[in-house]
N, C-alpha and C positions, 0 to 999 in steps of 0.2 A: 682507480680514479674516484670511485664513490667514497671510499674511506678517507681519502685526502681532502675532498671537498667537505665531507662531514666534519673533519677536524677544523677546516677553515671556519665553518659556521659556528661550531661549538666554541672555537677559540675567541669569538667576539666577546663572550662572557668573561673569559679569562683576561682579555685585554682590558675590559672595564675594571675588573678587580685589581689588576696590577696598576692601573692608572689612579685608583682610588687613594692610594697613599699620598700621591702628589696633590690630589684634589683636597685631601684633608689638610695638608700643609697650607694650600692656598686659602682655604676657608679661615684658618686661624690668623693669617697675616693680612688679608685684604680688609679694606675699609668697609664700613657699613654702607649699604646702598640705599640711597633715598630715591624712591620711585617718583618719576615725573607724573603730572596729572593724567597724561595720556599713556596708556600701556603700549609697549612695543609689540604686543601680540597682533597679528594681522586679523582683520575682520573676517567674519564668516561670509562665504560667497552668497550673493543675492540670487537664490534659486530655490526650487522646491526641495525640501529635505525633511527627513524623519529621523528624530533622535530618541534613542531609548537608553536610559541609564540603568543602574543595577536594580533599583526598585521597580522600574518598568518591566524588566526582564523577569523578575520574580512574579509580578502581578499577571503576566501573560500566561503563566502555567503551561509552557511548552517545553519540550525536551531539547530541541536543537533549532538551528536556523530555518529548517523547513517550515515548522509551524509559525515561527515568528514573522517570516516574510510573506507567507501565502496570502494572496489577494491584497497586499499592500498597494497603495496607489502607484501606478507606473511600473510595478514589478510583476513579472509573469513566471510562475513556477509550475512544472509538471513532473510527476514522479510515478513510478510503478509501485514497488513495495516500500517498506519503511526504512530501508537502508541504502538502496541503490542511488547513484548520482541523479540529480534533478536538473532538468532544463532550467536555465536561469537567464532571464532577459530583463533589461531595464530600458524602457522606452523602445522596445521592439528589437534591440540588438544585444548580443552577448559579448564575450571576450575570452580569448584563450589564456590571457595573463592580465590580472588586475581587476577582473570583475568583482573579486573579493580581495581586500587587503587586511593584513593583521599587523597592528602597530606600525603602519606605514610601509609594510613590505608586500608587494603584489604577489598573489598566489596563482599557481597554475590550475586550470580546470582539469577534470578527468579526461575528457575528450571534447570534441567540437560542440560547444554550446551546453555542455553538461558539467555541473560542479558538485562535489561531494559534501553537500550541506550537512548531512548527518554526522560528519567527522568533527563538527564544531558545536559541542553541547553548550547551552547557555550558562551553565555553572562556571565556565572558564572565563567569562568576559564581564567587564564593568560597563561596556557601552557598545551599542550598534548604531551606526549612522548610515542612512541611505541617502546618497546624493544623486540627483537626477539631472541629466543634461550635461553641460560643459563644466569645466573646472575640476574634473577628476584627476588632473595632474597634480593637484595639491597633495594627494596621497600617493603619488607616483603610479597611478593606475593607468592612465592613457587610454581607457576605453572611451567610446564615442557616445554612449547613451547614459552613462552614470556608473556608480559603483557602490558596493556595500563595504563599509569600513568598520573593522572590529578593533576594540581596545581590550587588551588582556587585563585580567582581574588583579587588583592589589588588595591584600587583606592586612588590616592593622595588626601590629605586634600583639601577641597574646590572644588574638581572636582566631576563630576557625569555624568550619562547618562540615557536616556529614549529610549527604543526600543519598537516599536509597529509594529505588522505585522498581516495581514489578507489575506485570499484567499480561494482557492478551498476546498471543502469538509467541509465548515463551520468552517474554521480554524481562530482562533484569539489568538495571543500571545502578552503579555505585560511584559516587564522587566524594573525595575527601580533600580538604584544603586547610592550610594554616598559615599564619604570618609570624615572623620573628624579626627582631631588630637588634642592632648593636652599633658599635662605633663606626663600622664600615657601611652602614645603611640598613635598609629594610628589604627583607626577602619574603616572597610569597611562593608557596609550594602547593600544587594541586595535582592529584592523580586520579585516574578514573578507569573503569572497566565497564563496557557495555556488551551485552549478548542478546541476540534475538534467535532463539533456537528453532522456531517454526514459523518463519515469515512466509507470506504467500509467494507463489511462483512469480518470477518476472514475466514469463509468457502468459498471455491472456487466455481465458477459457475458450475463446473461439479458435485458439491455436493449440488446444488440448493441454494447456498449462495446468498441472495439478500437483506437482511435487513441491516440497517445502525447501526454500532457499534460506540457509542460515547466515548469520552475521556475527562477528566478534571483533571488538576493538579495544585496544589499550592506548591511553593517551595521558600526557602530562604537561604541566606548565611550570616554569620557573620565571619569576619576575623580580628584578632587583632595582631599587632606586635609592638615590641619595640627594638630598637637598643641600646646596651650598649657598653661601651668602650672596654670591654673584651669578648663580646658575644652578644647574642640576644635571645629574647623570641617571640614565636608566637603561636596563637591558632586559630582554625577554627571550625565552626559548620555549617553543611549542613543538610537541612531538605526537604523532598519531600513527599507529600501525593496525591495519585491519585485514581480516580474512573473510571473504564473502562468496557464497555460492552464486554463480551466474548462469543464466541461460544464454542462448546464442542463436545464430542463424542456422536454419535447417530446412528440410523439405517437409511441407505440410501434407495433410491427407489429400488435398486436391492437386498434388504434384507441384504446387507453386512453392516459392521460398518465402520464409518469414521467420519470426522469432519463436523458437520452440523450446520445450523443456530439455534441459541438458543435465543429467544426473552427475556428470563428472566435471562440469564447468566451474571454475573458481578463479578469483582474482585476489591477489595480495597487494595492498596499497600502503605505502609508507610516506609520511610527510614530515619534513623538518623545516622549521621557520625560526630564525633567530635575528636579533638586531641589537645594536648598541647606539644610543642617542645621547648627545651632550649639548647643552646650550650654555652660553657664557655672556654676561652683560659687560661688554667691553667699555661702554659708557652709558650714561643715563638714557641716551637716545639711540643706542646701537647694541643690538643683540645678534650674536652669531651662533649658529647651530650646525652640527654635523651628525649625520646618520649613516651607519654602515649596516647593511642587511644581507641576508643570505636565505634562500629557500631551495629545497630539493623535493621533487615529487617523483616517486618511483613506483611503477606498476609492473607486476609479473603475473602471468597466468595464461590459461587457454580456455576458449569458449567455442561453442557451436558443434554441430554434427553434420557438416557438409560432406559430400562424397569424397572430396579431396583431403578431408581431415579437419581437426579443430584449428581455430585461428589463434595465433599468439597475441598477447596483449602487452608484451614487454616494451616498456618505454621509460627512459630516465630524463627528466627535465630539471635544469638548474638555473638559478638567477643569482648574480652578485650585484649589489646595488650600493652606490655611494651618493649622498646628497649633502651639499653645503649651501646654507642659506643665511642671508644677512638681512636684518630688518632695521631700518632707520625711521625714527619717529620725530616729527616736528609738531609741537603743540601750537595750534592756531590761536587758541585762547586759553591762557593758564588757568582760568577760573572754571573751565568746562572740559568735557571730554573731546571737544573738537580737535582733530589731528589729521595730519598728512603723513602717510607712510610710504616709504620707498623700499621695496624688497628686491634683492638681486641674489643670484646664486647660480649653481651649475649642478647637474645631475648626470650620473653615469650608470648604465645598466649593461650587464654582460649576460646574454642568454646562451645556453648550450643545451643540446639535446642529443640523445643516442637511442636508436631503435635497431636492434640487431636483426630483426626479421621483417624489415620494411619491404612490402611487395614492389615498391618503386625503385628498389636498390639504392635509395638514398638513406644511408645509415647514420649519419652524423651531420649536425648543423650548428653553426655558431653565428651570433649576431651581436654587434656592439652599438650602443646608443650613447651619444654625448649631446647634452642639451643645456645650454645656458638659457637663463630666463630672467626677465625683469618685470616687475609689477608695481603699479602705483595705486594707492587707495586713499580715499578722503572721507572723513566724517565731519560734516560742517552743518551744525544746526539740524534741520530736518533732512538734509540731503546726504546720501551716500553714493559713492561711485567707485569703480575700480576698472583698470585696464591691465591686461597681461599679454605679454609677447614672449614666446619662446622659440628657439631655433633648434629643431630636432635634426641631428646628423646621424644617419644610420649607416653602418658599415656596408650593408648590402642593398639599401634602398635610397641612398642619397640624402639631400637636404630638403626639409619641409618646415616652413614657418607656420606657427599656429597662433592665432590672435583671437581673443575674446574680450568683450567689454560689457559692463552692466551698470545700471543706475537705479537708485531707489529713492523714495520720498516717504517720510513718516507723516501721515495725515494727522495723527495724534500719537501720544505715547504708546497706544495699544494697537495701532493700525499702520501697516506698511504696504506700499505698492512698489513693484519693480519691473524692469524690462532688461532683457539680456540677448546678446547675439554673438555669433562667432563661428569658427570652423574647428574641425578636429581631424586627426589622422592617426591610424593605428595599423601597424604591420602585423601580419599573422605570426602568432607565437610559435616557437619551435615544436611544441606538442601538437598544435593544429596541423603543422606541416608533416610531422613524422609519425603520427600515431599509426601503428601497423594495420588497424582495422578501419578506422574512420578518417584518417588523415589524408591530406592531399598536398604534395610539395609544390603544386602549381597555383596555389591560392594567391590572390592579389591583395594588396593593402586596402583597408576600409577608409572611406572619407565621409565627412559630414559637414553640412552647412545649414545653419538654422538659428532659431531664437525662441524666446518665450516671454510671456507677460504673466504676472502673478499678483495676488492680493492675500494678505494675511492679517488676521485679528487675533490677539492674544491678551487675555487678562487672567485673573485668578480663577475664573469659572470656565472660560472658553479658550480653545485654541483651534482656529479654523483657517484653512488656506485653500485657494482655488488657483490653478495654473492652467494656461492654454499654451501649447507649443506647436511649432511646425519644424520638421527636420527633413532635409533632403540627403539621402544616403547613396553612396556609390560602393558597389562591391561588398555588400553585407556578407560576412562569413556565417554560414549556417549549415546544419546537417540536413542535406537534401534527401528526401525519401520518395522513392518511386514505387507506388503500390503495384503498378502493372508489371514492373521489372523485378520487384522484390529486392531492391538495392537501397543502401543507406551509405552516403559518403559526404565528405565536406565539399562545399561548392560556394561560389559567389553569386549573389543576386545582383545583376548589373546596375539596376537603378531602383530606388524605392523612395516614396514620400510618405511621411507619417504625420498626421494631424491628431493631436490628443488633448484631452481635458482630464485633469486630475483634481479630485476633491478629497480632502481629509480633514477630520475635525473630531473634537471631543468636548463634552459639556458635563459639568458637575451640577446635577439638578438640586442636590442638597448634600448633606454630609453622609447620607445613606446610599444614594443612587447616582451613578455616573454612566454615560454612554459615549460611544464613538462610532464613526463611520469612515469608510474609505471606499472610493469609487474611481474607476478608470474607464474612460471611453477612448478607444484608439481606432482610427481609420488608417490602415496601412495598405498602400497600393504599390505593387511591383510592376516593372516594365522590362520587356525584352524584345528582341527582333520579331519573335513569333506573335506576340500579343502587344503591339505598341500602344494600344489604348489602355493597358493596365489591367491587373487582376488583384484580387485580395491576397495579400501575402500569406503563405502557409504558416501554420503553427503559431498564429497570433490572434487570440480571441479579441473581438471588438469591445466586449463589456466584461467587467469583473468587479467584484467589490466585497466588502465585509462590513457587518454591523455587529457591535458588541454592547453588552450592558453588564454592569457589576453592581451587586447589592451587598451591603454590609448589614445582614439581617439582624444579627446581634453583635455585640462588641467583639467576641472572638471568632465569629463565623462570617466568611466572605463567599459569595456565590457569583460565578461569572458564566455568561452565556454568549457565544458568538456564532454567527452564521456567515459562511463564505459562499460566493457564487462566481462561477466561471461560465461564460457564454460558449456556445459551440463554435468550432472553427474548422477550416479545411486542413487536411493532413498534408496534401501535396499540391504542387503548382499546377497539376493537370485538373484539379478540382474534381477528382473521382471519388474521394472518400472524405466524409465529414464526421467529426466527433461531436456528440451531443453535449448540451449544457449540463452542469453539475452543481446543484446546491448541496452544501454539507453543513451539518450542525454539530457544534462542539460545546461541552459544558465542563465546569470544574467547581469543586467546593473545597474550601480551606477552613480548617479549625485550628486556631491558635491555642493550643493546650496550655502553654506557659510562655514566658518571654523568650525561652530558648528552643521550644519544640512546636513544630507545626505539622499537622497531618493533612494530606491532600488526596482527593480522588478526582480523576478527570476522565471524561469520555470523549473520544474522537470519532468523527463520522458516525454519530449515534443514530442517524437516519439510514445508515447502511447503503449509501449511494455508491454503487459499484461502476458507474460510468467511468471508463479509463481516461487518464490524462494523455496517454500516448497510444497511438494506433498499434494494435497487436500485443499490447502489454496488459498486465493485471492492475488492479487497484485494491488497496487494503479496505476491508469492511469495517464494521463497527468494532471498536476496541475500548477497553476500560483499563486504567492503570491506577495503582494506589502507591503512595509514597510517604516518606517522613523526612522532614528537614530539621536537623539539629544544629543550632547556631550557638556559639559561646564566645 
């Protein structure tokens, strides 16, 4: 079963290459396209978003998505050591499928609320976009709080890079990439190897955690694209395979159960993601596109030292996706960019999961989604607006319409205000239902209703935005932890309301100094029959933020300093244990030796703040890494 599905995914690239000969013939025979004044590309959603291009990722001086996303407005990350999966929430909720997408393909998380951010080094990507709130279906995500969207890297023909880095905890990372081109198109190839030979124990010191948990990962990316006179084709294939030492549940010194050192615990994780996308300009005002994608997430291993024996982690999750979309554009005024756009299409997703050791005796699940959608957009002078309606039909969950609408007004060319409202619906992913340790086949679908208002100012020196939102959630899926019982399992929060304010901005003081800030205030209240008046939602800090500054001291030298802060929060719904606040300081210095060679030294958590992110788990202390970037 696994090999056949892997062939399906890898075969998408072969499909593209076989189609390329016909595409080449089409390019030579078709007429030259004259673009209308208004592009057929749909407008960006009116909502709070953060976009990082290739130069932004380089300037951040982070190894992977963990460092890039930490303390970003509206995003909550918690981790133990430097390689284990991280909790990932956007506006207080997570998602078993689609919290992160790669080239428009939704990815599975490791288990309920936790995603392997360390499996995605920044060297492999050209862009990272964080969308908050509604409209995550634009990238096939369907999460109800937002999503992180990754774009795989494309390297120009004849160019390439080599990045090597080593440092604390026995860390060694090497990435190599190049680009070639020919009559059939442009091909990017990147390969990497990461090892952490002496990472800290997952289990915290209070649980006698002292052994070293190692981590090793091999990963690779192939990206192909070809521009045609009336469209384009592109395909990508990403692969990662890791082996990681894990701790697990066991009996503590006080006879209670908790997360303890496990010398033999280990998990192997393998990820495949592939997609083929083509777009064609049928007419000047009609563009049609088709995307086919596939992903497989496979985990094997055993963890824990319970009296009954170790717990199996074996789980295989797969997704096959097809999306057909058409965009029609009508120019309102041929002399300007004013336009009315009409977008329609249909999407299909097929989830399947297999867990041979599921304690609930539910070993396999399948679910199919068929979702037609229609969206209208208008750009007219200073006014922007869009309305989208889709009809989600699930094989096992019935029919669910989803509607959202937004409107915006440009106060001047540099300033925009907007308002947005709508609903969202997400079924539990097969990995959340089937995970042999943390899953629960009785999970209910998540629902959301709410809206936001926002303001943004952007010119050549400043980029500042402020957003306030209110969301009402039903049946949030989360990893429920009971400190008194020593249990961790997937569950639903029956009702929750979240009010939040997000501020992000950056300012260039001059050509030498620039600074940025990110801040989140979140008031999350949960309700149940036992406490109808509500209580603070667990594992959701009310305040967090980041401040950074970058100095170009001399022409070849760049120094960056950033500080992150996370407020304390309750671990469990009983409010028996609270984790304290944690400010952490990071710094880096880059020296551009030549146009092709850059040397880098960076320090993480240099104030050695050891307050954990997760109850019963460890946190990495001060660390220093040195590296070299060679670009040609």
